[in-house]
Backbone bond lengths (Angstrom), bond angles and torsions (degrees), N, CA, C in turn:
res aa  C-N    CA-C-N  psi(-1)  N-CA   C-N-CA  omega(-1)  CA-C   N-CA-C  phi
1 M - - - 1.447 - - 1.526 109.34 -
2 R 1.305 116.61 129.81 1.456 122.24 -179.09 1.525 109.26 -88.42
3 R 1.310 116.27 131.03 1.456 117.73 180.00 1.522 110.59 -94.04
4 E 1.308 115.30 155.10 1.455 121.44 -179.54 1.529 109.32 -63.64
5 L 1.329 116.58 140.21 1.457 120.44 -177.57 1.532 110.76 -88.20
6 K 1.316 113.71 59.78 1.453 121.56 179.69 1.523 107.29 -149.11
7 M 1.322 116.40 137.05 1.460 120.64 178.35 1.519 108.01 -133.67
8 E 1.315 115.69 131.76 1.450 121.21 175.52 1.525 109.23 -90.82
9 I 1.324 114.39 147.18 1.460 121.05 177.44 1.516 108.32 -137.27
10 K 1.324 116.48 133.08 1.463 120.43 176.73 1.528 108.55 -64.71
11 S 1.324 116.13 139.21 1.467 120.93 -176.27 1.522 112.01 -58.35
12 E 1.341 117.35 -38.06 1.468 119.26 -178.67 1.532 111.60 -70.04
13 I 1.334 117.55 -28.81 1.469 120.42 176.99 1.525 109.61 -74.27
14 M 1.333 116.52 -40.02 1.462 119.86 176.06 1.530 110.16 -59.70
15 K 1.335 116.32 -42.31 1.471 119.77 178.68 1.526 110.95 -65.09
16 E 1.320 116.94 -40.85 1.468 120.37 178.66 1.534 110.90 -60.70
17 I 1.335 116.47 -43.02 1.469 120.65 179.26 1.521 110.85 -65.93
18 T 1.337 116.92 -49.23 1.471 119.10 -177.43 1.532 111.20 -66.43
19 D 1.333 117.77 -36.50 1.471 120.08 176.32 1.527 110.81 -63.38
20 H 1.339 116.87 -41.66 1.461 120.43 177.58 1.525 110.08 -60.03
21 C 1.327 116.12 -45.88 1.471 120.37 -179.82 1.527 111.16 -63.01
22 E 1.322 116.63 -45.26 1.469 120.80 -178.69 1.525 111.96 -65.87
23 S 1.330 117.25 -25.43 1.467 120.41 -179.12 1.529 112.24 -75.86
24 M 1.324 117.04 -7.07 1.471 121.23 -177.98 1.531 109.69 -125.56
25 P 1.333 118.67 72.61 1.462 120.88 -174.61 1.528 115.02 -73.95
26 T 1.332 118.46 -11.99 1.466 120.08 -177.82 1.524 113.62 -113.45
27 K 1.332 116.68 0.74 1.462 120.73 -177.78 1.526 108.54 -149.47
28 E 1.321 117.63 139.04 1.456 119.77 178.86 1.524 110.46 -60.87
29 S 1.327 115.45 134.59 1.457 120.39 173.71 1.525 107.54 -89.61
30 C 1.330 116.26 164.23 1.460 119.34 -178.84 1.519 109.35 -158.55
31 G 1.332 114.83 158.84 1.449 119.99 178.38 1.517 111.17 -178.44
32 L 1.307 115.53 -172.51 1.463 123.09 -177.29 1.517 109.75 -120.16
33 V 1.350 116.05 151.72 1.461 120.74 176.19 1.525 109.52 -123.82
34 F 1.333 113.98 149.15 1.461 121.46 -174.75 1.526 109.34 -135.76
35 G 1.319 115.25 156.81 1.452 120.82 175.82 1.512 111.08 162.67
36 N 1.318 113.93 -174.32 1.456 121.19 177.57 1.525 106.50 -143.28
37 G 1.321 116.35 86.39 1.454 120.99 -175.23 1.517 113.26 87.39
38 M 1.324 117.11 -16.26 1.459 123.33 177.15 1.524 108.24 -147.91
39 I 1.313 117.10 137.01 1.466 120.13 175.61 1.521 107.06 -73.81
40 D 1.339 114.83 113.81 1.463 119.08 -176.80 1.522 113.39 -125.02
41 R 1.341 115.53 6.13 1.469 119.22 179.55 1.521 108.61 -158.64
42 C 1.318 115.70 146.47 1.464 120.31 172.91 1.522 108.93 -139.41
43 I 1.303 114.44 155.72 1.461 121.43 175.36 1.520 107.11 -125.43
44 K 1.313 115.99 122.17 1.459 120.62 177.62 1.514 109.28 -71.74
45 G 1.320 115.79 135.44 1.447 120.73 175.91 1.514 111.02 -105.58
46 K 1.299 115.35 169.14 1.459 121.60 173.89 1.525 106.99 -106.52
47 N 1.322 116.49 128.44 1.460 121.31 179.89 1.524 109.31 -83.87
48 L 1.331 116.02 115.83 1.468 121.04 -179.17 1.525 113.31 -88.11
49 S 1.332 117.30 -4.67 1.470 121.04 -179.44 1.525 110.19 -71.22
50 N 1.322 115.50 146.40 1.460 120.83 177.48 1.526 112.38 -86.87
51 G 1.325 117.42 -16.94 1.461 120.95 -177.91 1.509 112.30 -89.89
52 N 1.345 115.58 174.94 1.465 119.55 177.93 1.528 111.49 -111.49
53 H 1.340 117.55 13.08 1.463 121.64 178.54 1.530 112.26 -118.91
54 T 1.305 117.28 11.75 1.457 120.31 -177.71 1.525 109.40 -154.87
55 Y 1.313 115.20 169.68 1.458 119.25 176.67 1.521 109.74 -143.33
56 V 1.321 114.22 150.49 1.461 123.33 172.92 1.518 105.64 -133.77
57 I 1.330 116.88 113.09 1.465 120.93 -177.40 1.530 109.60 -72.53
58 D 1.319 115.42 134.56 1.464 120.96 179.91 1.533 111.23 -57.60
59 E 1.329 115.31 155.42 1.461 121.38 -174.06 1.532 113.18 -61.86
60 A 1.320 117.55 -42.00 1.468 120.11 -178.11 1.530 110.77 -60.09
61 T 1.320 116.66 -41.44 1.465 120.68 177.73 1.517 110.06 -71.81
62 S 1.317 117.43 -43.41 1.474 121.80 -178.48 1.520 112.33 -55.52
63 L 1.308 117.56 -37.32 1.464 120.81 -178.32 1.528 112.52 -65.55
64 K 1.333 116.81 -17.65 1.462 120.40 -179.58 1.532 112.33 -75.58
65 V 1.347 118.14 -4.11 1.475 119.69 175.28 1.523 110.38 -64.33
66 F 1.315 117.40 -16.74 1.456 121.34 178.71 1.527 111.82 -88.06
67 D 1.336 117.10 -5.66 1.463 120.79 178.67 1.527 110.64 -70.40
68 K 1.312 115.69 151.71 1.460 121.73 177.84 1.527 109.83 -60.00
69 G 1.311 116.31 134.76 1.453 121.21 175.68 1.509 115.75 90.26
70 F 1.340 118.94 2.33 1.469 120.41 178.48 1.526 109.00 -62.38
71 I 1.326 116.34 122.99 1.467 119.28 179.08 1.521 113.72 -124.57
72 G 1.333 117.95 -3.38 1.461 117.55 176.60 1.509 115.03 163.45
73 T 1.318 113.64 -168.34 1.463 121.99 -177.16 1.527 109.87 -124.59
74 Y 1.324 115.26 166.67 1.472 119.65 168.67 1.517 108.62 -138.68
75 H 1.318 114.71 153.58 1.456 120.72 172.42 1.523 109.00 -157.69
76 S 1.321 115.74 168.67 1.459 120.40 -178.71 1.520 110.84 -109.61
77 H 1.317 114.09 157.71 1.465 122.39 168.49 1.524 106.27 -115.55
78 L 1.310 115.66 127.77 1.464 119.52 -176.82 1.517 112.85 -79.01
79 F 1.338 117.08 -38.75 1.462 120.40 -169.13 1.523 114.53 -121.66
80 I 1.302 117.96 -8.20 1.462 120.76 -175.03 1.531 110.11 -123.70
81 P 1.333 117.17 164.14 1.474 120.11 179.73 1.527 112.98 -61.65
82 A 1.325 114.71 169.45 1.469 122.61 -175.29 1.529 111.51 -83.83
83 Y 1.325 114.99 59.01 1.467 123.09 176.85 1.518 107.96 -132.47
84 P 1.326 117.63 152.57 1.469 119.51 -177.52 1.532 112.63 -58.14
85 S 1.308 115.01 133.48 1.469 121.96 176.78 1.527 108.55 -93.03
86 S 1.316 115.96 174.31 1.470 119.66 176.41 1.527 110.35 -62.30
87 I 1.318 117.35 -32.54 1.467 121.02 176.95 1.529 109.87 -67.12
88 D 1.337 117.15 -39.32 1.467 120.70 177.49 1.528 110.84 -61.81
89 F 1.331 117.01 -39.76 1.470 120.41 178.04 1.522 110.84 -63.00
90 S 1.314 116.67 -43.89 1.463 119.47 -177.06 1.533 112.30 -71.57
91 G 1.326 117.09 -21.48 1.457 119.83 -178.64 1.519 114.27 -105.47
92 A 1.326 117.11 8.34 1.472 120.36 -177.66 1.521 109.66 -78.80
93 Y 1.329 116.89 111.26 1.454 119.95 -179.05 1.518 112.87 -130.84
94 F 1.315 118.19 4.19 1.458 120.95 176.77 1.522 108.89 -103.31
95 K 1.319 116.34 84.01 1.462 121.61 -178.53 1.531 109.54 -64.40
96 D 1.326 114.61 139.73 1.465 123.00 179.57 1.522 112.76 61.79
97 K 1.319 115.46 27.35 1.469 120.88 175.89 1.526 108.90 -120.49
98 L 1.322 115.76 157.11 1.456 121.70 178.75 1.519 111.32 -77.30
99 H 1.302 114.24 149.04 1.459 122.51 172.32 1.521 105.41 -130.47
100 L 1.329 116.59 107.62 1.457 121.23 176.79 1.517 108.04 -91.79
101 I 1.323 116.06 134.29 1.465 121.09 179.64 1.520 108.25 -127.31
102 Y 1.327 115.46 127.91 1.465 122.20 178.05 1.521 108.57 -112.45
103 S 1.327 116.73 133.53 1.460 121.36 177.53 1.518 109.94 -102.79
104 L 1.323 116.30 123.27 1.456 119.99 175.60 1.519 111.01 -67.74
105 G 1.335 117.06 -27.10 1.458 120.78 -179.40 1.516 113.92 -74.12
106 T 1.329 116.86 -43.23 1.470 120.47 -176.43 1.523 113.10 -102.38
107 K 1.336 117.41 -8.94 1.478 123.15 -177.57 1.530 111.17 60.51
108 E 1.313 116.29 33.70 1.460 122.63 -176.99 1.528 109.76 -110.03
109 L 1.325 116.62 138.88 1.456 122.89 174.95 1.523 107.83 -116.11
110 N 1.326 116.82 120.48 1.460 122.17 179.89 1.518 110.56 -120.52
111 A 1.321 114.98 153.84 1.466 121.83 -179.55 1.520 109.71 -118.22
112 F 1.334 115.11 138.74 1.459 122.19 179.37 1.519 109.17 -137.20
113 L 1.303 115.27 145.39 1.458 121.72 174.68 1.528 107.29 -106.61
114 W 1.320 117.19 127.51 1.470 121.99 176.61 1.524 107.26 -89.41
115 N 1.336 116.60 117.83 1.464 119.64 -177.89 1.524 112.86 -98.74
116 G 1.301 116.74 10.86 1.462 121.79 -179.64 1.511 113.04 98.27
117 E 1.339 115.66 -16.13 1.463 120.98 179.04 1.517 112.30 -126.59
118 R 1.324 115.47 -34.70 1.461 119.25 -177.86 1.523 110.07 -154.60
119 F 1.321 114.71 165.17 1.454 121.48 174.01 1.519 108.90 -90.00
120 V 1.323 116.06 132.80 1.457 122.40 176.76 1.525 107.15 -114.06
121 Q 1.336 115.98 121.60 1.464 118.03 -177.75 1.521 110.48 -71.36
122 E 1.330 114.48 140.33 1.454 122.61 176.82 1.521 109.00 -116.53
123 E 1.309 116.07 148.99 1.443 120.64 173.87 1.529 107.79 -71.93
124 L 1.314 116.52 133.05 1.463 121.51 178.03 1.519 107.34 -107.03
125 V 1.330 116.76 114.81 1.466 123.04 -176.27 1.523 109.21 -106.19
126 V 1.331 116.04 120.16 1.464 120.94 -179.45 1.527 108.32 -84.37
127 V 1.340 114.98 129.23 1.468 121.74 -179.31 1.536 107.76 -111.52
128 F 1.311 115.67 124.93 1.451 121.83 -179.38 1.523 110.95 -102.44
129 G 1.326 116.78 144.23 1.448 122.51 171.38 1.512 116.94 72.98
130 C 1.303 117.52 31.34 1.486 119.63 177.16 1.511 109.89 -92.18
C-alpha cells in the first residue's frame, strides 16, 4: 500500500526541532520524531560525530527507535540546503521512515521518505493548535 506523500507536524514540535538545530551552529543537530499520522513528539539526540558535516546519534537516543510511534529522524545541515546530501544517502538505514532535514542557511525544514533506494520528498504540513 502506497502512503500519501504528506506529513503533518504540530507547530510546537516543528519549533522544538528548529530551535534545537539553531542552538548548534557549529555541529549538526540530530534527533528522533514520533507520531501516528502526525509528528507529535520529538526527542533531541546528542551528536557524537567530531565533524560538522555528519551526525551520529548517541546510543541512549538511538535505542528509542524501538519505542511505539517512531516514524523517523531529523538532523541539520550547517552550510547546504535542506535536501539529502551524499553523506545522508550513505547513512540512510531507516527504510520507510521519515528523514527531516533543517538548513541553518535557508531556515527551511524538509521531509523525505527513504524507500531503500532513494529519498522521496514529502509535503510537510504545519498544524497549529492541536
